Structures are given as C-alpha cells and as structure tokens.
LOTIVEX-673794 format. One line per 8 residues: number of its first residue (from 1); their letters; for each residue x, y, z of C-alpha. Coordinates in steps of 0.2 Angstrom, whole numbers, plus 5000, padded with zeros to 4 digits. Layout:
NUM> A> X Y Z  ... .
This chain:
1> XXXXXXXX> 4910 6055 4643  4910 6037 4650  4928 6032 4654  4925 6014 4647  4918 6022 4631  4934 6032 4629  4945 6017 4633  4937 6007 4619 .
9> XXXXXXXX> 4940 6021 4607  4958 6023 4612  4961 6004 4611  4954 6004 4593  4966 6018 4589  4981 6008 4596  4976 5993 4585  4975 6004 4570 .
17> XXXXXXXX> 4992 6010 4573  4997 5992 4575  4991 5988 4558  5000 6003 4550  5016 5999 4559  5014 5981 4553  5013 5987 4535  5028 5998 4536 .
25> XXXXXXXX> 5038 5984 4544  5032 5972 4531  5026 5960 4545  5011 5951 4538  5008 5939 4553  5007 5955 4564  4995 5963 4552  4984 5948 4552 .
33> XXXXXXXX> 4983 5948 4571  4979 5967 4572  4966 5967 4559  4958 5952 4566  4956 5962 4583  4951 5978 4574  4936 5970 4565  4928 5967 4582 .
41> XXXXXXXX> 4928 5985 4585  4923 5989 4567  4909 5977 4566  4903 5970 4583  4904 5988 4592  4898 5998 4577  4881 6002 4585  4890 6010 4601 .
49> XXXXXXXX> 4906 6017 4594  4909 6030 4581  4915 6025 4564  4934 6028 4563  4941 6037 4548  4954 6024 4546  4941 6010 4545  4939 6008 4526 .
57> XXXXXXXX> 4957 6012 4522  4963 5998 4533  4949 5986 4528  4953 5989 4510  4971 5985 4514  4966 5968 4521  4956 5965 4505  4972 5968 4496 .
65> XXXXXXXX> 4981 5956 4507  4969 5942 4503  4971 5946 4484  4990 5945 4486  4988 5928 4493  4975 5922 4481  4963 5920 4495  4948 5924 4484 .
73> XXXXXXXX> 4934 5915 4494  4940 5925 4510  4940 5941 4500  4922 5939 4496  4917 5934 4513  4925 5950 4520  4916 5960 4507  4899 5953 4514 .
81> XXXXXXXX> 4903 5962 4530  4904 5979 4523  4890 5991 4521  4898 6003 4509  4906 5994 4494  4906 6009 4483  4918 6018 4495  4934 6022 4486 .
89> XXXXXXXX> 4945 6012 4498  4934 5996 4495  4930 5999 4476  4949 5999 4472  4952 5981 4478  4935 5975 4470  4941 5982 4453  4958 5974 4455 .
97> XXXXXXXX> 4950 5957 4459  4939 5959 4444  4954 5962 4433  4963 5947 4440  4948 5936 4436  4948 5943 4418  4966 5940 4416  4969 5958 4413 .
105> XXXXXXXX> 4986 5959 4422  4991 5975 4414  4977 5984 4423  4984 5978 4440  5001 5984 4435  4995 6001 4430  4984 6002 4446  4999 6002 4457 .
113> XXXXXXXX> 5003 6020 4453  4985 6026 4458  4982 6018 4475  4969 6027 4487  4980 6023 4503  4998 6020 4507  4994 6004 4516  4989 5996 4499 .
121> XXXXXXXX> 5007 5998 4491  5015 5983 4500  5001 5971 4495  5000 5977 4477  5019 5974 4476  5016 5956 4483  5001 5954 4470  5013 5959 4456 .
129> XXXXXXXX> 5026 5946 4461  5012 5933 4462  5007 5938 4444  5025 5937 4438  5027 5920 4445  5010 5914 4436  5016 5922 4420  5033 5914 4421 .
137> XXXXXXXX> 5026 5897 4424  5014 5898 4409  5027 5906 4398  5038 5891 4400  5025 5880 4393  5019 5893 4380  5036 5898 4372  5053 5890 4369 .
145> XXXXXXXX> 5061 5907 4369  5058 5926 4370  5068 5941 4365  5074 5951 4381  5062 5965 4376  5046 5954 4375  5051 5945 4391  5053 5961 4400 .
153> XXXXXXXX> 5037 5968 4394  5028 5952 4398  5034 5951 4416  5033 5969 4419  5051 5973 4421  5057 5991 4418  5075 5986 4414  5085 5971 4406 .
161> XXXXXXXX> 5095 5969 4422  5079 5966 4432  5074 5953 4419  5091 5944 4420  5091 5943 4439  5073 5935 4438  5079 5923 4424  5093 5917 4434 .
169> XXXXXXXX> 5082 5914 4449  5071 5903 4437  5086 5894 4429  5082 5900 4412  5096 5901 4399  5101 5919 4395  5108 5921 4377  5117 5938 4378 .
177> XXXXXXXX> 5123 5936 4360  5105 5935 4352  5097 5944 4367  5085 5929 4371  5078 5921 4386  5078 5902 4383  5066 5893 4394  5068 5876 4401 .
185> XXXXXXXX> 5064 5861 4390  5045 5859 4392  5030 5856 4380  5030 5873 4371  5014 5869 4361  5000 5870 4374  4990 5883 4366  4974 5875 4372 .
193> XXXXXXXX> 4977 5880 4390  4966 5896 4392  4979 5905 4403  4992 5904 4389  4980 5914 4378  4979 5927 4391  4998 5928 4392  4999 5930 4373 .
201> XXXXXXXX> 4985 5943 4373  4993 5953 4387  5010 5953 4377  5001 5960 4362  4992 5973 4372  5008 5978 4381  5017 5980 4364  5003 5991 4357 .
209> XXXXX> 5003 6001 4373  5021 6005 4371  5019 6010 4353  5005 6022 4358  5016 6030 4372 .
C-alpha cells in the first residue's frame, strides 16, 4: 500500500480522535478546529480515501453543535454537503431541528435520552440550556408568577432545588411560603407574541404527560 495513502488515513484518524477528545474535555473551539480539518478528508478526498466509520457520527455531532448555537443557516449548508441524510446519525439532528422550528421543545428534552452517539450529549445539554433561556425570557413577559411545580415543568427541571438556583441566577423573586416564582416587573399581557403561545402549549402538554405517566 502507498505510504502516502496510509499516512493520510492515519492523519484522518488522529483528527477524529482530536474531535472526540474535544467533546470529552468540553473544548468547543478545539472541536471546531478539528472538525474543520476533518471535513477536508471526508469531502475533498472521498474519491481516493475509504469512508471512515466515524464520519457520520462526528459530522452529526457538528450538526448538533450548530443547533446548540442557533446557527441554523450553517446547519443547512452542512446538510447540503452530505450524501446520506437518512443515516441515523444525521437524521437525529434533522429531527431535532424540525422540533425546534415547530416549538416542540418537549421533543428535544425527551430526545436527549435516545442519542445515536456519545458525542451528541454535550451539544444536546447546551441546546437544552439555550431552550431554557428562551423559555425563561418569554415566561417573564407571559406570566407574573408561576407555582414552583409549573415553573419546574416548564423549564425542564427535575427538582425544586434546580429551579431555585436558576431563579436566583435570573433575579426572580422566590416565595417559599406560597411556593411561587414571581417574575420581574414586565408587561405580563403579551399573548399576541407567538412564542408565548408555544410556551403555554408546552406547559399544558407537559402537565398532561405527567398525568399519563
């Protein structure tokens, strides 16, 4: 086998390990550098190099990164480079992006337990954090206050303690006597804003889901 050919394969494997290391160390800038170099091997050299079994899992992880940072235009640009969009590693981020566009945040929340690759976990966690911030911002203009249980459900927290930490970070008033989160003084009647309807519907859906479970 041509030594140059072997070296190219080895170099690609090293870059793949770099991507995986970056995810484990939560080093996003490093991930971006490695994935950028890897795409040269995956796309520019695909006619002369064998397809790596790690290609679609790592490219899927990159799609997850773009979703987590709300870089939707780049997400679709990356999709155009792929030949197999029904591959399970690519189909998963496509379905998550569709859920985000529909405002079906609960689907994103539940999808985090059924990921096709370990590398996706970091970016889904980041995506959930982004969703929480969006919901928190909209909740301040939609509600004047919420019971602890509803606020925890709306923001996808499993415990009251997690909710209280989040509330303190956002300078919300915490009424432990009546178990209420009181939001900062804003215009609470802005029901004409479409995203607020999404928030309300998600809360209703989550309540019904809890009753079923």
